[in-house]
BASEMI-450840 format. One record per residue (C-alpha): residue number from 0; residue in one letter; x negated, y, z. Coordinates in steps of 0.001 Angstrom, whole numbers, padded with zeros to 6 digits, m for minus. Example, Ala and Ser with C-alpha at 12.3 -4.5 7.8 and 13.67 -1.06 7.14 Angstrom:
BEGIN
nr_rest_c1_c2_c3
0_a_m012300_m004500_007800
1_s_m013670_m001060_007140
END
This chain:
BEGIN
nr_rest_c1_c2_c3
0_m_049186_m074231_m074063
1_s_046044_m076378_m074348
2_k_044195_m077874_m071376
3_l_041170_m075750_m072211
4_l_043127_m072526_m071732
5_q_044426_m073797_m068382
6_t_040956_m074256_m066865
7_p_041331_m073582_m063125
8_k_039480_m070840_m061251
9_d_037083_m071777_m058451
10_p_037045_m069047_m055733
11_n_033678_m070316_m054485
12_l_031914_m070301_m057890
13_i_029675_m067641_m059444
14_f_028197_m067637_m062948
15_d_024749_m066004_m063077
16_v_024241_m065457_m066793
17_g_020642_m064264_m067005
18_l_018981_m066145_m064146
19_h_015477_m064798_m064825
20_r_013436_m065542_m061651
21_g_016463_m066047_m059415
22_q_016747_m062498_m058071
23_d_020558_m062601_m058029
24_t_021080_m066312_m057528
25_s_019179_m066188_m054231
26_f_021676_m063592_m052990
27_y_024712_m065526_m054199
28_l_023469_m068701_m052514
29_k_022844_m066871_m049251
30_k_026416_m065577_m049434
31_g_027601_m069196_m049506
32_y_028697_m069494_m053150
33_r_028097_m072349_m055563
34_v_026203_m071021_m058578
35_v_025942_m072023_m062238
36_a_022982_m070113_m063666
37_f_022052_m069659_m067338
38_e_018480_m068992_m068489
39_a_016955_m069068_m071973
40_a_013242_m068660_m071187
41_p_011777_m072111_m070399
42_e_009162_m070776_m067972
43_n_011798_m068928_m065931
44_a_014047_m071974_m065790
45_a_011132_m074137_m064638
46_f_010185_m071598_m061975
47_c_013736_m071512_m060609
48_r_014060_m075284_m060583
49_e_011066_m075320_m058258
50_r_012187_m072297_m056229
51_f_015680_m073675_m055649
52_a_014883_m077387_m055544
53_e_016768_m077877_m052280
54_e_019874_m076029_m053479
55_i_019883_m077993_m056751
56_a_019582_m081273_m054846
57_d_022522_m080249_m052619
58_g_024665_m079490_m055670
59_r_024957_m075818_m054785
60_l_023083_m074687_m057892
61_t_023225_m075871_m061496
62_i_020797_m074426_m064040
63_v_021884_m074441_m067688
64_e_018778_m073922_m069799
65_g_019253_m072357_m073210
66_a_020531_m069263_m074976
67_i_024219_m068373_m075152
68_t_025114_m067701_m078782
69_e_028227_m066643_m080677
70_d_028299_m069854_m082746
71_p_026100_m072627_m081326
72_a_026708_m074785_m084408
73_a_025103_m072161_m086657
74_g_021633_m072543_m085170
75_e_018502_m074032_m086683
76_p_018564_m077579_m088066
77_d_016957_m078931_m084919
78_g_019752_m077475_m082779
79_k_017576_m074635_m081524
80_v_018242_m070911_m081699
81_r_015731_m068122_m082107
82_f_014776_m066425_m078856
83_y_012518_m063366_m078599
84_r_010385_m063917_m075523
85_n_008819_m060652_m074401
86_e_005199_m061138_m073426
87_d_004979_m057930_m071364
88_h_008332_m057846_m069542
89_s_010015_m061200_m069080
90_l_013309_m059434_m068259
91_w_013470_m058184_m071854
92_g_013758_m061590_m073518
93_s_016776_m061802_m075852
94_t_018381_m063493_m078849
95_s_019405_m060078_m080190
96_d_017533_m058773_m083243
97_d_018345_m055226_m082143
98_w_016663_m055824_m078799
99_a_013631_m057313_m080483
100_v_013239_m054084_m082453
101_r_013806_m052038_m079297
102_n_011080_m053972_m077460
103_k_008594_m053184_m080237
104_v_009523_m049493_m080032
105_m_008747_m049656_m076316
106_g_005226_m050831_m077145
107_t_005664_m054478_m076130
108_t_005153_m057733_m077990
109_n_007753_m060409_m078772
110_e_007062_m064108_m079281
111_i_009671_m066046_m081242
112_i_010451_m069457_m079750
113_g_013209_m072013_m080281
114_v_015561_m072716_m077350
115_t_018659_m074847_m076873
116_a_021957_m073300_m078012
117_v_024566_m073024_m075247
118_d_028322_m072894_m075834
119_f_029599_m070613_m073062
120_g_033235_m071617_m073561
121_k_032440_m075297_m073048
122_c_030498_m074424_m069889
123_i_033573_m072696_m068479
124_e_035631_m075744_m069344
125_k_033083_m078000_m067640
126_y_032337_m076029_m064475
127_g_035532_m073986_m064051
128_v_036386_m070288_m064213
129_p_034173_m068462_m061677
130_y_035249_m065989_m059036
131_f_032519_m063621_m060251
132_l_030617_m063484_m063520
133_k_027337_m061595_m063851
134_a_026143_m061291_m067449
135_d_022733_m059718_m068002
136_i_021292_m061296_m071141
137_v_019886_m058209_m072807
138_g_022233_m057292_m075624
139_s_024383_m060457_m075790
140_e_026793_m059908_m072901
141_c_029797_m059459_m075187
142_i_029351_m063038_m076425
143_c_030455_m064171_m072957
144_l_033438_m061825_m072967
145_r_034644_m063037_m076350
146_a_034317_m066670_m075263
147_m_036534_m065932_m072261
148_l_039377_m064742_m074485
149_k_040351_m068416_m074967
150_f_041118_m068902_m071260
151_e_044239_m068005_m069337
152_n_042474_m067593_m065986
153_q_039746_m064986_m065653
154_p_037125_m064194_m063008
155_d_038300_m061754_m060361
156_y_035203_m059637_m060939
157_i_032722_m059169_m063777
158_s_029423_m057346_m064077
159_i_027722_m056831_m067447
160_r_024706_m054831_m068511
161_s_026209_m051868_m070294
162_e_025552_m050600_m073786
163_k_023023_m047794_m073609
164_v_022433_m046574_m077172
165_i_025644_m046297_m079219
166_f_028679_m044864_m077466
167_e_031132_m046631_m079793
168_r_029738_m049991_m078695
169_l_030395_m049035_m075091
170_g_034014_m048489_m076091
171_e_034071_m051966_m077633
172_e_032870_m053421_m074333
173_f_035756_m051724_m072525
174_d_038177_m052935_m075221
175_l_037126_m056523_m074550
176_l_037386_m056086_m070798
177_e_040888_m054648_m071089
178_q_041943_m057513_m073399
179_l_040801_m059893_m070669
180_g_042995_m058075_m068125
181_y_040483_m055874_m066325
182_d_041781_m052433_m065375
183_k_039349_m051039_m062790
184_f_035723_m050205_m063532
185_k_032489_m048782_m062124
186_a_029252_m047608_m063705
187_v_026592_m048811_m061263
188_k_022919_m047941_m061508
189_q_020523_m050804_m060716
190_d_018817_m049038_m057829
191_f_019405_m050755_m054508
192_d_016495_m049522_m052427
193_g_017583_m049505_m048778
194_i_020807_m051538_m049259
195_t_020588_m054704_m047162
196_p_023937_m056569_m047066
197_e_024547_m059113_m044349
198_v_024569_m062791_m045318
199_p_025978_m065728_m043329
200_s_023650_m067328_m040791
201_d_023891_m069999_m038109
202_g_021494_m068166_m035787
203_e_020493_m064522_m035609
204_r_022141_m062152_m038044
205_q_020456_m062147_m041445
206_f_020248_m059419_m044073
207_h_019288_m059700_m047720
208_v_016675_m057451_m049321
209_f_017214_m057208_m053080
210_e_014288_m058179_m055270
211_e_013106_m056029_m058149
212_g_015318_m056585_m061185
213_a_018331_m057703_m059140
214_s_021864_m056682_m060136
215_g_022762_m055894_m056537
216_p_026018_m056185_m054586
217_f_029111_m057371_m056432
218_a_032891_m057365_m056210
219_e_034158_m055034_m053469
220_e_030644_m054634_m052050
221_s_029377_m052932_m055222
222_r_028584_m049247_m054947
223_g_030975_m046495_m055951
224_d_034721_m046114_m056360
225_w_036878_m048117_m058749
226_k_038180_m046015_m061639
227_d_040377_m046518_m064654
228_r_038843_m046706_m068121
229_s_038859_m042955_m068730
230_g_037169_m042252_m065410
231_a_034437_m044803_m066032
232_i_033896_m043578_m069605
233_k_033551_m040048_m068229
234_d_030790_m041259_m065903
235_y_029039_m042881_m068831
236_r_028984_m039652_m070823
237_s_026444_m038149_m068436
238_v_024539_m041454_m068417
239_f_024309_m041412_m072213
240_v_022895_m037888_m072111
241_k_020065_m039259_m069984
242_y_019649_m042159_m072434
243_w_019515_m039707_m075329
244_l_016784_m037679_m073590
245_f_014720_m040467_m072065
246_g_016166_m043791_m073223
247_d_014987_m046565_m075479
248_y_015432_m044727_m078779
249_s_014748_m041187_m077596
250_y_012120_m039083_m079304
251_l_009902_m039185_m076210
252_i_009895_m042950_m075736
253_q_008588_m043628_m079236
254_t_005136_m042162_m078575
255_e_002483_m042939_m076010
256_k_002348_m039301_m074907
257_g_006112_m039201_m074594
258_r_006130_m042310_m072424
259_r_003445_m040785_m070212
260_f_005534_m037622_m069908
261_i_008569_m039644_m068816
262_t_006427_m041456_m066254
263_f_005237_m038077_m064986
264_l_008835_m036878_m064606
265_e_009782_m040077_m062777
266_r_007077_m039394_m060209
267_i_008468_m035922_m059659
268_v_012133_m036902_m059272
269_r_011269_m040169_m057453
270_r_013575_m042309_m059585
271_s_013613_m044102_m062913
272_l_014678_m042204_m066030
273_p_017239_m042896_m067266
274_g_017559_m046155_m065301
275_w_019609_m049271_m066005
276_y_023392_m049344_m065605
277_d_025876_m052181_m065222
278_t_029607_m052047_m065821
279_h_031529_m053700_m062983
280_a_035145_m054657_m063666
281_r_038000_m055860_m061434
282_h_040904_m057926_m062806
283_k_044412_m056504_m062591
284_s_045576_m059616_m060699
285_v_043272_m058796_m057770
286_t_044662_m056984_m054733
287_p_041572_m056560_m052589
288_e_041565_m055921_m048868
289_p_040036_m052534_m048010
290_k_036322_m052916_m047423
291_a_033618_m050367_m046887
292_a_031168_m050248_m049760
293_p_027513_m050379_m048815
294_v_026165_m046916_m048066
295_p_023515_m046024_m050632
296_t_020337_m044888_m048958
297_e_017503_m042816_m050237
298_s_013993_m044190_m050361
299_l_011596_m043984_m047430
300_r_009811_m041059_m049055
301_q_013022_m039170_m049784
302_q_014505_m039667_m046329
303_s_011234_m038783_m044602
304_a_010900_m035692_m046790
305_w_014381_m034462_m045859
306_l_013806_m035002_m042156
307_l_010343_m033484_m042258
308_a_011649_m030453_m044167
309_a_014340_m030000_m041536
310_k_011859_m030089_m038704
311_v_009420_m027811_m040498
312_i_012184_m025242_m040930
313_g_013191_m025787_m037322
314_f_009591_m025278_m036263
315_a_009414_m022039_m038233
316_l_012589_m020835_m036507
317_s_011432_m021725_m033003
318_f_007698_m021009_m033273
319_m_008085_m017420_m032094
320_l_009726_m018502_m028832
321_p_006561_m019495_m026896
322_l_004784_m016443_m028342
323_l_007521_m014218_m026910
324_i_007499_m016031_m023586
325_v_003775_m015700_m022853
326_r_003870_m012032_m023860
327_s_007039_m011188_m021929
328_l_006736_m013088_m018638
329_t_004144_m013278_m015937
330_q_001983_m016379_m015880
331_e_003808_m017611_m012774
332_a_007216_m017144_m014455
333_v_005945_m018985_m017501
334_g_004959_m021810_m015168
335_h_008475_m021936_m013690
336_y_009949_m021991_m017213
337_r_007670_m024847_m018271
338_e_008416_m026818_m015107
339_a_012185_m026420_m015473
340_f_012263_m027479_m019108
341_q_009807_m030316_m018438
342_v_012482_m031774_m016160
343_i_015323_m031042_m018603
344_m_013626_m032603_m021618
345_n_012421_m035668_m019708
346_a_015823_m036297_m018150
347_a_017702_m035810_m021436
348_t_015387_m038342_m023065
349_i_015079_m040896_m020245
350_l_018606_m041116_m018865
351_p_020244_m042449_m022089
352_l_018090_m045556_m021380
353_g_017676_m046281_m025079
354_v_021422_m046626_m025661
355_s_021456_m043660_m028036
356_m_018701_m045274_m030096
357_s_020785_m048446_m030450
358_a_022714_m046537_m033122
359_y_019849_m047305_m035528
360_y_020484_m051029_m035018
361_y_024281_m051226_m034912
362_l_025147_m048720_m037625
363_a_022965_m050640_m040095
364_r_024532_m054020_m039329
365_e_028104_m053752_m038102
366_t_031522_m053632_m039739
367_p_033214_m050204_m039950
368_e_035323_m050925_m036881
369_r_032385_m052071_m034766
370_r_030273_m049126_m035978
371_g_032815_m046729_m034499
372_t_032967_m048721_m031294
373_a_029156_m048672_m031005
374_v_029176_m044876_m031317
375_f_031922_m044563_m028684
376_n_029938_m046771_m026304
377_i_026966_m044430_m026644
378_l_029063_m041326_m025991
379_v_030628_m042838_m022875
380_f_027290_m044005_m021510
381_n_025588_m040641_m022099
382_f_028485_m038737_m020556
383_v_028461_m040847_m017394
384_m_024681_m040829_m016967
385_g_024464_m037070_m017567
386_g_027242_m036472_m015061
387_l_025437_m038516_m012417
388_a_022239_m036511_m012994
389_c_024142_m033233_m012667
390_l_025842_m034399_m009479
391_t_022535_m035528_m007969
392_l_020809_m032177_m008552
393_n_023779_m030297_m007145
394_l_023771_m032431_m003986
395_f_019989_m032615_m003611
396_p_018458_m029537_m005307
397_q_015261_m029914_m003332
398_l_014296_m032963_m005413
399_i_012770_m030760_m008111
400_g_011483_m028120_m005719
401_d_009582_m030708_m003679
402_v_007868_m032157_m006747
403_f_006579_m028775_m007904
404_r_006422_m027286_m004392
405_s_008509_m024365_m005634
406_d_011455_m022642_m003945
407_e_012385_m021130_m007327
408_l_012890_m024584_m008831
409_t_015033_m025599_m005854
410_r_017258_m022569_m006439
411_l_017617_m023357_m010137
412_a_018163_m027123_m009721
413_p_022030_m027138_m009919
414_k_021952_m025171_m013183
415_i_019202_m027445_m014502
416_g_021531_m030384_m013768
417_i_024278_m028859_m015930
418_v_021859_m028378_m018838
419_i_020735_m032011_m018539
420_w_024357_m033189_m018682
421_i_025216_m031113_m021755
422_w_021966_m031812_m023621
423_m_022148_m035569_m023001
424_f_025479_m035599_m024769
425_s_024845_m033060_m027523
426_t_021378_m034143_m028684
427_f_022887_m037407_m029970
428_l_023893_m035344_m033021
429_e_020559_m035719_m034825
430_t_020281_m039427_m033972
431_i_023746_m040353_m035246
432_a_023243_m038625_m038602
433_i_019909_m040350_m039209
434_a_021233_m043730_m038041
435_n_024168_m043290_m040427
436_q_021533_m042817_m043172
437_e_022638_m039277_m043972
438_a_019225_m037619_m044079
439_r_020550_m034465_m045735
440_v_023262_m034000_m043113
441_a_020660_m034625_m040406
442_t_018565_m031884_m042011
443_f_021429_m029434_m041606
444_f_021955_m030451_m037981
445_i_018270_m030157_m037076
446_v_017903_m026740_m038675
447_g_021138_m025519_m037102
448_a_020117_m026723_m033643
449_q_016733_m025021_m033843
450_l_018250_m021825_m035182
451_s_020792_m021624_m032372
452_k_018145_m022382_m029737
453_t_015815_m019725_m031095
454_l_018507_m017049_m031281
455_l_020006_m017749_m027868
456_m_016812_m018377_m025921
457_g_014860_m015675_m027755
458_g_017653_m013231_m026959
459_a_017529_m014307_m023317
460_v_013813_m013562_m022978
461_l_014118_m010171_m024685
462_m_017231_m009048_m022840
463_f_016724_m010490_m019357
464_g_013186_m011906_m019121
465_t_014054_m014521_m016479
466_v_013952_m018298_m016312
467_e_017593_m018330_m015217
468_a_018589_m016552_m018422
469_f_016842_m019295_m020413
470_i_018891_m021910_m018613
471_y_022198_m020171_m019324
472_a_021213_m019872_m023005
473_a_020467_m023607_m023078
474_m_023942_m024317_m021671
475_i_025653_m022260_m024379
476_q_023604_m023898_m027145
477_g_024425_m027381_m025836
478_v_028170_m026652_m025770
479_i_028088_m025450_m029394
480_q_026186_m028567_m030477
481_t_028626_m030805_m028582
482_f_031586_m029503_m030590
483_i_029684_m030113_m033836
484_l_028796_m033649_m032690
485_l_032411_m034554_m031920
486_g_033597_m033129_m035236
487_y_031014_m035105_m037195
488_i_031781_m038382_m035415
489_r_035518_m037914_m035897
490_s_035015_m037397_m039652
491_r_032690_m040384_m040114
492_f_034254_m042869_m037680
493_p_038025_m042226_m037569
494_g_039672_m043667_m034486
495_y_036300_m044551_m032956
496_w_037686_m044226_m029424
497_r_040360_m046907_m029924
498_g_038145_m049970_m030258
499_f_036414_m050127_m026862
500_q_035517_m053689_m025882
501_a_033807_m054434_m022590
502_r_032051_m057463_m024090
503_f_030625_m055440_m026994
504_f_029592_m052688_m024579
505_r_027625_m055241_m022535
506_e_026078_m056633_m025730
507_q_024939_m053159_m026727
508_l_023451_m052526_m023296
509_v_021600_m055856_m023356
510_y_020045_m054886_m026693
511_a_019242_m051285_m025761
512_l_018035_m051428_m022165
513_p_014705_m053215_m022801
514_f_013837_m050555_m025368
515_g_015179_m047891_m023026
516_l_012968_m049126_m020236
517_a_010010_m049136_m022597
518_a_010882_m045562_m023600
519_i_011061_m044529_m019942
520_l_007634_m045997_m019400
521_w_006348_m044246_m022527
522_i_007671_m040863_m021387
523_a_006309_m041499_m017917
524_q_002936_m042384_m019403
525_n_002950_m039237_m021527
526_d_004355_m036825_m018950
527_i_003726_m038159_m015431
528_h_000436_m036287_m015360
529_n_002403_m033023_m015646
530_y_004130_m033768_m012353
531_f_000829_m034524_m010625
532_v_m000510_m031216_m011952
533_g_002663_m029395_m010849
534_y_002313_m030851_m007371
535_k_m001393_m030029_m006921
536_f_m001755_m026728_m008762
537_t_000139_m023439_m008699
538_s_002834_m022528_m011231
539_a_000391_m020174_m012978
540_e_m002148_m022998_m013306
541_f_000621_m025307_m014514
542_a_001254_m022808_m017335
543_i_m002434_m023030_m018295
544_y_m002255_m026820_m018322
545_a_001069_m026932_m020204
546_y_m000209_m024860_m023104
547_g_m003416_m026888_m023151
548_c_m001186_m029925_m023741
549_f_000441_m028059_m026624
550_e_001280_m030551_m029367
551_i_001083_m029361_m032935
552_p_004808_m029389_m033801
553_l_004374_m030081_m037507
554_m_002238_m033108_m036740
555_t_004742_m034521_m034261
556_m_007584_m033887_m036694
557_l_005813_m035733_m039488
558_a_005310_m038839_m037349
559_e_008892_m038759_m036059
560_s_010337_m038324_m039546
561_v_008430_m041309_m040904
562_t_009084_m043491_m037851
563_s_012826_m042811_m037678
564_v_013217_m043958_m041287
565_l_010909_m046961_m040839
566_i_012935_m048420_m037953
567_p_015949_m049591_m040013
568_r_013722_m050501_m042998
569_m_011427_m052687_m040878
570_n_014476_m054275_m039278
571_a_015789_m055313_m042675
572_l_012420_m056670_m043844
573_q_011992_m058659_m040646
574_q_015446_m060159_m041120
575_a_014439_m061135_m044656
576_g_011152_m062616_m043394
577_d_009098_m060383_m045708
578_r_006059_m059675_m043530
579_n_003833_m058827_m046478
580_e_006112_m055959_m047410
581_m_006127_m054829_m043780
582_i_002326_m054645_m043939
583_r_002356_m052775_m047243
584_l_004987_m050338_m046001
585_t_002968_m049698_m042837
586_a_m000194_m049059_m044851
587_r_001610_m046576_m047106
588_a_002957_m044717_m044088
589_m_m000523_m044601_m042524
590_q_m001954_m043146_m045728
591_k_000619_m040350_m045698
592_l_m000021_m039544_m042047
593_a_m003812_m039657_m042421
594_f_m003683_m037193_m045308
595_f_m002304_m034575_m042904
596_y_m003641_m035665_m039516
597_f_m007346_m036043_m040221
598_p_m008010_m032586_m041754
599_i_m005849_m030886_m039109
600_y_m007723_m032687_m036332
601_v_m011101_m031578_m037662
602_f_m009863_m028019_m038147
603_l_m008439_m027712_m034626
604_m_m011475_m029241_m032958
605_i_m013606_m026540_m034579
606_t_m011277_m023621_m033864
607_a_m009614_m024714_m030575
608_n_m010624_m021646_m028559
609_t_m009513_m019198_m031259
610_f_m006315_m021183_m031776
611_i_m005260_m020969_m028109
612_i_m006104_m017281_m027738
613_t_m004280_m016419_m030955
614_l_m001072_m018132_m029894
615_f_m001023_m017558_m026150
616_t_m003378_m014542_m025525
617_k_m006672_m014473_m023637
618_e_m004840_m015067_m020347
619_y_m004538_m018698_m021464
620_q_m008106_m019121_m022746
621_a_m008712_m021743_m020055
622_s_m006153_m023944_m021877
623_a_m008665_m024571_m024690
624_s_m010669_m027207_m022779
625_v_m007485_m029142_m022011
626_f_m006355_m028728_m025623
627_i_m009570_m030242_m027025
628_i_m009212_m033403_m024920
629_n_m005529_m033727_m025804
630_l_m006383_m033446_m029518
631_t_m008119_m036822_m029324
632_l_m004710_m038456_m029723
633_l_m004093_m036898_m033143
634_p_m006142_m039197_m035428
635_f_m004784_m042273_m033628
636_s_m001231_m041148_m034338
637_i_m001426_m042714_m037812
638_l_m001014_m046155_m036196
639_i_002514_m047441_m036867
640_t_003722_m049670_m034023
641_d_007166_m048695_m032728
642_p_009229_m049660_m035830
643_i_007518_m053071_m035945
644_v_007858_m053738_m032221
645_r_011561_m052905_m032466
646_s_011949_m055531_m035193
647_f_010620_m058445_m033097
648_k_012346_m059120_m029785
649_e_009414_m061120_m028439
650_l_007075_m058195_m029143
651_g_009422_m055877_m027268
652_r_009126_m057935_m024092
653_l_005346_m058172_m024337
654_f_005092_m054483_m025160
655_l_007109_m053684_m022053
656_l_004679_m055646_m019887
657_v_001689_m053848_m021413
658_r_003287_m050470_m020775
659_v_004016_m051333_m017138
660_v_000428_m052383_m016546
661_v_m001086_m049321_m018249
662_l_001293_m046923_m016492
663_t_000582_m048467_m013111
664_l_m003140_m048164_m013737
665_m_m002804_m044511_m014775
666_i_m000671_m043560_m011766
667_g_m003181_m045219_m009468
668_v_m006075_m043291_m010994
669_l_m004181_m039978_m010835
670_y_m003065_m040575_m007247
671_y_m006478_m041475_m005877
672_g_m008193_m038824_m007973
673_l_m005752_m036045_m007074
674_g_m008228_m034447_m004703
675_y_m011115_m034628_m007168
676_f_m009763_m033960_m010669
677_g_m009449_m030520_m012195
678_l_m007176_m029755_m015129
679_t_m009523_m031416_m017637
680_g_m009835_m034519_m015480
681_m_m006039_m034902_m015326
682_i_m005645_m034691_m019106
683_a_m008565_m037063_m019682
684_v_m006847_m039756_m017585
685_a_m003550_m039257_m019451
686_v_m005180_m039451_m022891
687_g_m007239_m042489_m021917
688_a_m004126_m044383_m020801
689_i_m002310_m043674_m024082
690_l_m005290_m044794_m026173
691_l_m005634_m048003_m024124
692_e_m001986_m048880_m024699
693_r_m002206_m048138_m028422
694_a_m005233_m050389_m028774
695_i_m003439_m053282_m027069
696_t_m000175_m052729_m028956
697_e_m001900_m052489_m032311
698_t_m003620_m055799_m031607
699_m_m000225_m057366_m030894
700_v_001241_m056033_m034135
701_v_m001736_m057163_m036220
702_r_m001464_m060709_m034883
703_k_002328_m060825_m035288
704_l_002298_m059711_m038911
705_g_m000685_m061899_m039766
706_v_m002852_m058990_m040889
707_g_m006242_m060190_m042079
708_l_m009316_m059054_m043920
709_q_m007460_m059461_m047210
710_h_m005280_m056493_m046219
711_l_m008168_m054076_m045618
712_p_m008054_m052711_m049207
713_l_m004632_m051291_m048345
714_l_m006407_m048837_m046007
715_k_m009111_m047673_m048377
716_n_m007414_m044307_m048864
717_v_m007238_m043822_m045095
718_a_m011000_m044379_m044865
719_k_m011641_m041984_m047753
720_t_m009529_m039289_m046101
721_a_m011438_m039694_m042836
722_a_m014846_m039456_m044527
723_v_m013940_m036417_m046613
724_s_m012393_m034660_m043589
725_l_m015556_m035133_m041513
726_l_m017796_m033890_m044314
727_a_m015613_m030846_m044948
728_g_m015442_m030211_m041204
729_a_m019222_m030090_m040879
730_v_m019449_m027447_m043596
731_t_m016528_m025523_m042095
732_y_m018171_m025460_m038654
733_v_m021333_m023854_m040039
734_v_m019336_m021158_m041834
735_y_m016990_m020619_m038873
736_s_m019859_m020108_m036408
737_n_m021360_m017363_m038556
738_v_m018287_m015354_m039522
739_k_m015919_m015799_m036548
740_v_m016921_m012627_m034702
741_y_m016878_m010526_m037858
742_l_m013428_m011702_m038992
743_l_m012001_m011265_m035506
744_g_m013171_m007653_m035481
745_v_m011725_m007023_m038936
746_g_m008358_m008426_m037878
747_e_m008202_m006380_m034685
748_h_m009143_m003206_m036537
749_f_m006450_m003919_m039129
750_a_m003852_m004380_m036371
751_e_m004780_m001062_m034754
752_e_m004561_000819_m038057
753_a_m001514_m000904_m039576
754_f_000681_m001184_m036484
755_s_m000725_001688_m034402
756_t_m001065_m000632_m031426
757_h_m003743_m001145_m028828
758_s_m001961_m004095_m027188
759_l_m004557_m006742_m026470
760_g_m002049_m009503_m027216
761_a_m001237_m008077_m030638
762_l_m004905_m007549_m031473
763_n_m005750_m011113_m030440
764_f_m002923_m012514_m032524
765_v_m003737_m010667_m035742
766_g_m007509_m011115_m035448
767_g_m007255_m014767_m034479
768_s_m004758_m015459_m037273
769_l_m007203_m014051_m039814
770_v_m009968_m016339_m038514
771_l_m007704_m019416_m038518
772_l_m006282_m018790_m041956
773_s_m009694_m018242_m043505
774_r_m011137_m021387_m041927
775_r_m008096_m023465_m042883
776_a_m008356_m022247_m046462
777_f_m012071_m023052_m046529
778_l_m011491_m026545_m045112
779_s_m008720_m027200_m047666
780_r_m010994_m026250_m050541
781_s_m013754_m028437_m049117
782_i_m011436_m031420_m048946
END
């Protein structure tokens, strides 16, 4: 056998055939491989020589400029071969006549240039057989495969751009791959949004963000399951249907209107049609170690939409609960209910000390084994902390009663402790699903949790009408959710309880506790005023104040849905050092939030009194003045800070200091003003403290990301939304002032006739709903 056929294989070498602008080579270099890259377009080769000058100098990268051809000796007399350089899409450059025709059909222009002919077989002989070969040279990939038939050794893994027009040609590609000894295959779509594989680093852990046009992960890290030829061909049958409908030679693509229609459909389905596919192949000589493939994630918009939909449905399921409570209990009993669940919700959120939220960090970065261990650490920590809280309230029940100066709360304290323990553990269910990037599963969990809470707690108020019944219902709901949580974790992280390591547990605590402390301070800043109010005022007055602080659930859900998805995305971008994309992503999120927040803010400011009476009856009319002040926070909620602060450790420490200072200032003002402030004074202090912190934090973020005047155009849509909302609000106010009394009377009369009721609460609800719906519809049309 000749020396050429015996060319050795280099396990540290990758061939990047189709270098383009270095999208894949940058990833291969970060992974620690030596790369030989092939590029026909002179301008791309020159760009990459400059981009990778250091790697070329170190001998880690070799660029072979020229076009790989079937027979290099059959080129032009000057040794050049014809290359069709695409003037509109540089990725579409090719030596293939078929691709030149295809590019014209797509409405682009080709320029014919002469480039150096490259003999791929001689390059293998010179540089060695690579561990992995990526071939993406637009219609000429099979030239590489045929050249490799002369060699005994073959790459362990191959990736080629697949045939996308003629099914028989796809079969020829698989024939060649099987002749070369490849027996396992995947059809992988080039869509890697959200996949950020880890790359070696001497310092902090680093993650790679794929550039547009990249071929993505390779070898065992590529997406999907390995299949035999028949399985892969079966996958391609559905792909070819998409190509036939929307692909390069489809009826639609050949006309301008057709292309616009395809673009329209892509906006609807939020993905490219039909998309680009690569065939990945594994050689029969390879016996890979089991590795977890990267988990494909949906885009920011898709994930946020799933989570928002879940919370909207959950809101719809639970919205009737406060309406039932205020109409079924005395105002004093409502106050006791609000006080009890104020303690439960604060404790269930504070006591995890941010450890639960560390799932967002560790599940995105760790190996499968360490992911399970991270989850187990969280469960253990939450169980212990919840147990301590329960024990404390059983031993010292007067702790709650003294704060609210209520004997009823003292009596209920031991049962409140049990609810805190169960809820601390069970509410991790939503967090773990989102952190595991399963937005659809999280949707199911959120909806299920809200449904069970509504049924159990709604049944409690109708059947028993006591605060104690609410607490027992909360216990039952928490137990049900706990069983679901344990089942989910067991299915996703098998054997998670076996890998406990004290050192890793300490590492996780060190990461989480600063954020946990910041969260404690945030909750204290948002809720400490409730405890001052509970101490100074009666339980009935606390109920007035609590419903004045009523947050619009849909608005809160929207912000939470966007933020929870941004946290891992910002983390990845920060690791990649892409601050410009962080700024752009933040601006896009602000635009989405402003589109909803600004009109809602204007609408509620105009109709606050009607809104409160409609939901909570005239007994709570005094809540409207508190509600108006609290609404001031809504337009400022478009500011995105938390995901960015979580991405920079130094910002986290500074943010913590700011929060301590602002909280201390607020507590001082509330303490010394306790004898002077009414309900509106208390809420004004709380809102002022939150706005002060947001102003300082936003300044920190702006300076850290390097935001300047050049980025202002990114917010032009936010400014437009604000201006239009104010203008529409002015018109709405004039109309509302003139027709409010009339519409309220119509609604009340309708309720009396349709439902044969004279209940003041029912009349208020129907009449107020008619006013609100008509004004909301008018404002929407105005905008």
